[in-house]
C-alpha positions in Angstrom: -26.9 36.1 25.6 -27.7 39.2 23.5 -24.1 40.2 23.4 -23.1 36.7 22.2 -25.7 36.8 19.4 -24.5 40.3 18.4 -20.9 39.1 18.3 -21.8 36.1 16.1 -23.8 38.4 13.8 -20.8 40.8 13.6 -18.5 37.9 12.6 -20.8 36.7 9.9 -21.1 40.2 8.5 -17.3 40.6 8.6 -16.6 37.3 6.8 -19.3 38.1 4.2 -17.9 41.6 3.8 -14.4 40.3 3.5 -15.4 37.8 0.8 -17.4 40.4 -1.1 -15.3 43.5 -0.7 -11.9 42.0 -1.3 -12.9 40.1 -4.5 -11.6 42.7 -6.9 -8.6 43.1 -9.2 -7.3 45.7 -6.8 -6.8 43.0 -4.1 -5.9 40.2 -6.6 -9.2 38.6 -5.6 -7.6 37.3 -2.5 -9.4 35.0 -0.1 -8.5 32.7 2.8 -7.6 29.2 1.6 -9.9 27.7 4.2 -12.9 29.6 2.7 -12.0 28.4 -0.8 -11.8 24.8 0.3 -15.2 25.0 2.0 -16.7 26.5 -1.1 -15.3 23.6 -3.2 -16.7 21.1 -0.7 -20.1 22.7 -1.0 -20.1 23.2 -4.8 -19.0 19.6 -5.7 -20.5 17.7 -2.7 -17.1 16.3 -1.6 -15.2 16.0 1.7 -11.7 17.4 2.0 -9.2 16.3 4.7 -6.3 18.4 5.8 -3.9 19.2 8.7 -4.9 22.6 10.1 -1.3 23.6 10.2 -1.2 23.4 6.4 -4.2 25.7 5.9 -4.5 28.2 8.8 -3.5 31.7 7.8 -2.9 30.9 4.1 -4.3 33.4 1.7 -5.0 32.6 -2.0 -4.8 35.1 -4.8 -7.3 35.0 -7.6 -9.2 32.5 -5.5 -12.5 32.0 -7.2 -11.0 32.2 -10.7 -9.2 29.0 -9.9 -12.3 27.0 -9.4 -13.3 25.0 -12.5 -17.1 24.4 -12.2 -16.8 21.2 -14.3 -14.2 19.4 -12.1 -13.4 19.2 -8.4 -10.0 17.6 -9.2 -9.0 20.4 -11.6 -10.2 23.0 -9.1 -8.2 21.5 -6.2 -5.1 21.3 -8.4 -5.4 25.0 -9.3 -6.1 26.0 -5.7 -3.4 24.0 -4.1 -0.6 24.6 -6.6 0.4 28.1 -5.3 1.2 26.5 -1.9 3.0 23.4 -3.4 0.2 21.2 -2.0 -1.5 18.3 -3.7 -4.3 16.0 -3.0 -4.6 12.2 -2.8 -7.7 10.0 -2.3 -8.1 8.7 1.2 -11.2 6.5 1.8 -13.3 8.5 -0.6 -12.1 11.9 0.8 -9.7 14.3 -0.8 -6.7 14.6 1.5 -4.4 17.6 1.2 -0.7 16.9 1.4 2.5 18.8 0.9 4.0 18.4 -2.6 5.9 15.1 -3.0 8.5 15.3 -5.7 8.9 11.5 -5.7 5.2 10.6 -6.2 2.3 11.5 -8.5 -0.4 9.1 -9.5 -1.3 6.4 -12.0 -2.8 8.8 -14.5 0.4 10.9 -14.6 2.4 7.7 -14.8 0.6 6.8 -18.0 1.2 10.2 -19.5 4.9 9.9 -18.6 5.2 6.5 -20.3 3.3 7.8 -23.3 5.7 10.7 -23.6 8.7 8.4 -23.2 7.4 6.2 -26.0 7.6 9.2 -28.4 11.3 9.5 -27.8 12.3 6.1 -29.3 10.6 3.6 -31.6 13.4 1.2 -32.3 16.7 -0.2 -31.0 18.8 2.5 -32.5 16.9 5.4 -31.0 16.5 3.6 -27.7 20.2 2.9 -27.4 20.9 6.6 -27.9 18.5 7.5 -25.1 19.8 4.7 -22.9 23.4 5.9 -23.3 22.4 9.4 -22.3 20.8 8.3 -19.1 23.5 5.8 -18.3 26.2 8.4 -18.5 24.1 10.7 -16.3 23.0 8.4 -13.5 26.4 7.8 -11.8 27.2 11.5 -12.0 23.8 12.4 -10.5 24.6 9.9 -7.7 28.0 11.6 -7.1 29.7 8.3 -8.1 31.5 9.4 -11.3 34.3 9.2 -10.7 34.0 6.6 -8.0 35.7 7.7 -4.7 38.9 5.9 -4.0 38.6 2.6 -2.1 40.0 2.5 1.4 42.9 0.1 1.6 41.6 -1.8 4.6 40.7 -5.5 4.4 37.2 -6.9 4.8 36.2 -7.9 8.3 34.9 -11.5 8.5 33.5 -13.4 11.5 33.8 -17.2 11.9 31.4 -19.2 9.7 28.3 -20.7 11.2 27.3 -24.0 9.6 23.7 -25.0 8.9 21.8 -27.5 6.7 23.3 -27.0 3.2 24.8 -23.5 3.8 27.1 -21.4 5.9 26.8 -17.8 7.2 29.6 -15.4 8.1 29.2 -11.7 8.9 31.2 -9.1 7.2 32.1 -5.4 7.4 33.6 -3.3 4.5 35.0 0.2 4.8 33.5 1.8 1.8 34.6 5.4 2.5 37.3 6.5 5.0 35.9 5.5 8.5 32.5 4.5 7.1 31.5 0.9 7.3 28.7 -1.3 5.9 27.9 -4.5 7.7 26.1 -7.6 6.5 26.1 -11.4 6.1 27.4 -13.6 3.4 25.6 -16.9 2.8 27.4 -19.7 0.9 26.7 -23.2 -0.2 28.0 -25.8 2.4 29.8 -27.6 -0.4 31.3 -25.6 -3.2 32.1 -27.3 -6.4 33.4 -25.1 -9.2 32.0 -21.6 -9.8 28.9 -20.3 -8.0 26.5 -17.6 -9.1 26.5 -14.4 -7.0 23.4 -12.7 -5.6 23.0 -9.3 -4.1 20.1 -8.7 -1.7 19.8 -5.0 -0.9 17.4 -4.1 1.9 14.5 -1.7 2.1 12.7 -0.1 5.0 11.0 -3.3 6.3 11.0 -3.7 10.1 14.1 -5.4 11.5 16.0 -4.7 8.3 18.3 -7.5 7.2 17.7 -9.4 10.4 14.1 -10.2 9.7 13.0 -13.8 9.0 12.0 -13.4 5.4 15.3 -11.8 4.4 17.3 -14.6 6.2 15.2 -17.3 4.5 15.7 -15.7 1.1 19.5 -15.5 1.4 19.8 -19.0 3.0 17.7 -20.6 0.3 19.8 -18.9 -2.4 22.9 -20.4 -0.8 21.2 -23.8 -0.6 20.6 -23.4 -4.4 24.3 -23.1 -4.9 24.6 -19.3 -4.8 27.0 -17.0 -2.9 24.5 -14.5 -1.5 24.9 -11.3 0.5 22.6 -9.1 2.6 23.6 -5.9 4.4 22.3 -2.9 6.4 20.9 0.2 4.7 22.7 3.4 5.9 22.0 4.5 9.5 20.1 1.3 10.2 21.3 -1.9 11.9 25.0 -1.8 12.8 25.4 1.5 11.0 23.7 3.0 14.0 26.9 2.4 15.9 28.3 5.3 13.9 25.4 7.4 12.9 22.1 8.5 14.3 19.0 7.1 12.5 17.9 10.6 11.4 21.0 10.7 9.1 19.3 8.0 7.0 17.2 10.7 5.5 20.2 12.8 4.2 20.3 12.9 0.4 23.8 11.5 0.7 22.3 8.2 1.9 21.3 7.7 -1.8 25.0 7.9 -2.7 26.3 5.9 0.2 23.9 3.0 -0.2 24.6 2.8 -4.0 28.4 2.9 -3.3 28.0 0.2 -0.6 26.3 -2.1 -3.1 29.1 -1.6 -5.6 31.8 -2.2 -3.0 30.1 -5.4 -1.8 29.8 -6.6 -5.4 33.5 -5.9 -5.9 34.3 -8.2 -2.9 32.0 -11.0 -3.9 33.4 -11.1 -7.4 36.9 -11.2 -5.9 36.1 -14.6 -4.4 37.7 -17.6 -6.3 34.4 -19.4 -6.3 32.4 -16.5 -7.9 31.1 -16.9 -11.4 31.2 -13.4 -12.9 28.8 -14.5 -15.8 26.0 -15.2 -13.3 25.4 -12.1 -11.1 22.0 -11.3 -9.8 20.3 -8.7 -7.7 17.0 -8.7 -5.9 15.4 -6.5 -3.2 12.0 -5.4 -2.1 10.7 -1.8 -1.5 13.8 0.4 -1.1 15.8 -2.7 -1.9 13.8 -2.8 -5.2 14.8 0.8 -5.9 18.5 -0.2 -5.4 17.9 -3.3 -7.6 16.6 -1.2 -10.5 19.3 1.5 -10.2 22.3 -0.8 -9.9 21.0 -3.0 -12.7 21.0 0.1 -14.9 24.4 1.4 -14.1 26.6 -1.7 -13.5 27.1 -4.0 -16.5 28.3 -6.8 -14.2 24.7 -7.5 -13.2 23.3 -10.3 -15.4 19.9 -10.9 -13.8 17.6 -8.5 -12.0 14.5 -9.0 -9.8 12.9 -5.8 -8.5 10.2 -6.5 -6.0 7.1 -4.4 -5.1 8.8 -1.2 -6.3 8.5 -0.7 -10.0 6.3 2.3 -10.8 6.0 5.0 -13.5 4.8 7.5 -10.9 6.8 6.8 -7.7 10.6 6.8 -7.4 10.9 6.1 -3.7 9.8 8.5 -1.0 12.9 8.2 1.1 15.9 10.4 0.2 18.0 7.2 0.3 16.1 6.3 -2.9 15.5 9.7 -4.5 17.7 12.2 -2.6 20.0 12.8 -5.5 19.0 14.0 -9.0 19.2 10.6 -10.8 15.5 10.8 -11.9 16.1 14.2 -13.5 18.5 12.6 -16.0 17.6 12.8 -19.6 15.3 15.7 -18.9 13.3 13.5 -16.5 13.2 9.7 -16.3 11.4 7.3 -14.0 11.9 3.8 -12.5 10.2 2.1 -15.4 12.6 3.6 -18.0 15.5 2.9 -15.7 14.3 -0.8 -15.4 14.0 -1.0 -19.2 17.7 -0.1 -19.4 18.4 -3.7 -18.3 17.1 -5.1 -21.6 17.8 -7.6 -23.1 19.1 -9.4 -20.0 16.7 -11.6 -17.9 14.5 -9.7 -15.5 11.5 -10.6 -13.3 9.2 -7.9 -11.9 7.2 -8.9 -8.8 4.2 -6.6 -8.1 1.1 -6.6 -5.9 -2.4 -5.1 -5.7 -2.0 -3.0 -2.6 0.7 -0.5 -3.3 2.1 1.6 -6.2 2.8 -1.5 -8.2 -0.9 -2.4 -8.6 -1.0 -1.2 -12.2 2.2 -3.0 -13.3 0.5 -5.7 -15.5 -1.4 -3.1 -17.6 0.9 -0.1 -17.4 4.6 -0.5 -16.6 5.0 -4.1 -17.9 3.8 -3.4 -21.4 6.3 -0.6 -21.6 9.1 -3.0 -20.6 8.0 -5.6 -23.1 8.0 -2.9 -25.8 11.6 -2.1 -24.9 12.7 -5.7 -24.8 11.0 -6.1 -28.1 13.7 -3.8 -29.7 16.0 -6.7 -29.0 13.5 -9.5 -29.9 13.9 -10.5 -26.2 10.4 -10.4 -24.9 10.9 -13.8 -23.4 13.6 -12.4 -21.1 11.2 -10.1 -19.2 8.5 -11.5 -16.9 6.0 -10.1 -14.4 4.4 -12.1 -11.6 1.5 -10.1 -10.1 -0.1 -10.8 -6.7 -3.4 -8.8 -6.8 -4.5 -9.7 -3.3 -1.1 -9.3 -1.6 0.6 -6.2 -0.2 4.0 -4.5 0.1 6.3 -7.3 1.2 8.7 -10.0 0.0 6.7 -13.0 1.4 6.9 -16.7 0.5 4.8 -16.5 -2.7 7.1 -13.8 -4.0 10.2 -15.7 -2.9 9.0 -18.8 -4.7 8.7 -16.9 -7.9 12.2 -15.5 -7.4 13.6 -19.0 -6.8 12.1 -20.4 -9.9 13.3 -17.5 -12.1 16.9 -17.6 -10.7 17.1 -21.4 -11.0 15.9 -21.2 -14.6 18.3 -18.5 -15.8 21.3 -19.6 -13.6 20.8 -23.2 -14.7 20.5 -24.6 -11.1 19.1 -27.9 -10.0 16.7 -27.2 -7.1 15.1 -30.7 -6.9 16.6 -31.2 -3.4 14.9 -28.0 -2.2 11.4 -29.1 -3.0 8.8 -30.8 -0.8 6.7 -33.8 -1.8 4.3 -31.5 -3.6 7.0 -29.9 -5.6 7.0 -26.6 -3.7 10.1 -24.9 -2.4 10.7 -25.9 1.2 12.2 -23.3 3.5 11.8 -25.4 6.7 15.5 -26.4 6.8 16.6 -22.8 7.1 17.8 -21.7 10.5 16.5 -18.2 11.5 19.2 -16.6 13.6 18.9 -14.2 16.5 19.8 -10.6 15.5 22.9 -10.5 17.6 24.3 -13.6 15.8 24.4 -11.5 12.6 26.4 -8.7 14.0 29.8 -8.0 12.4 31.1 -5.9 15.3 30.1 -8.0 18.2 27.0 -8.2 20.4 27.6 -4.7 21.9 29.5 -3.1 19.0 32.8 -3.8 20.9 34.7 -4.7 17.7 33.9 -1.5 15.8 37.2 -0.5 14.2 39.1 2.4 15.9 39.1 4.5 12.8 35.2 4.4 12.5 33.9 7.9 12.4 30.8 8.9 14.4 28.2 11.6 14.1 26.9 14.1 11.5 29.8 16.5 11.5 32.4 13.7 10.9 30.2 12.2 8.2 29.8 15.5 6.3 33.6 16.1 6.5 34.4 12.8 4.9 31.7 13.3 2.2 33.3 16.7 1.4 36.8 15.3 1.4 35.9 12.6 -1.2 33.9 15.0 -3.3 30.4 13.7 -2.7 29.3 16.9 -1.1 30.5 20.4 -1.6 
């Protein structure tokens, strides 16, 4: 027992001595990071959470000089910066995380927007800024010039007929041996020209096969729209070619953007497509795609980004922010990219439980200011759901239906129930296998389809997307 007590005493003396004797300019005032964090906890009466792997063994130079006695937050910022760490609030505790290039916080978002407002104050100065970013975005996405289109024909499955609409699955070869699969929803009876609607997907469970995505696309078709939904890269049927881990390659940002453009090319080639009414809407990562494609492709005439608009978050997955698009113009963000759609009609759907929670007071006023340069404030709307979370649920779909019907001049009276609400009950929710373009077991995957990372990287190098 005596030996144990002596050992503890020795350790205490050693730690105390380390802290005292190494705190000089000769040693750069170095201290273990764990000690500094404990001191900040004690000094400010706060709790700090962290993964031990991030902290153990880390030594901090000029340690105590970094502590700002007037602010725990400023102290943590100064202490964590040398390690490329940051902190976020987690149930009242300060949680240490590795640096996230794609995410900051609401306060920094406001500073960013305040800065951007100093760059332009009227239509002329805004148009100059917009042109600079618009030229940069496709280059940053490795889509300028666009890779040559493969000369293969679209793959289409037989139509399935439902109440007021049809569905057929498709696959398009967007790069040599690389396919994107999805479903096209059309009105059961087509008279004249139909609006076109793109529905890019995000990272919601079940991808494009989930119930809410099917209902959204089917209802658009029942409204008289030609609607399309497709897999994000290395999800869904794309897994027949590529392991799911490849979804987090930076090239996924390029591939998914190219897939969207190629699908739009096909839809607009249809004789029934109305090129003057072309919309796009998606939630989460699909919202990221909505904002980006709306900014770079002039064919889009109506845009509805859902639960994604933010001045301080540009999408945490490399498929959204893997390329340098948000470094264009000496840094831009999704709010400014969304503003590039002015003065065309745009609806922003936001909620109270994710990074869109501040949209009504932060990002939306910025958008209205930009639309004001064109005297088009009536073309930008925000519907906010303060008690809802990160989804594209029925309340958000209803807002979308109303906006689309209004701006595409569609009669939706036959889609309303006795209370005047949109009625989705006549939509048939299909089993996942019914939506496959390549057959239930992938047996119809084309013979030229490449597989695996090495083959993917070779194609990307051959077409100039990767060096």
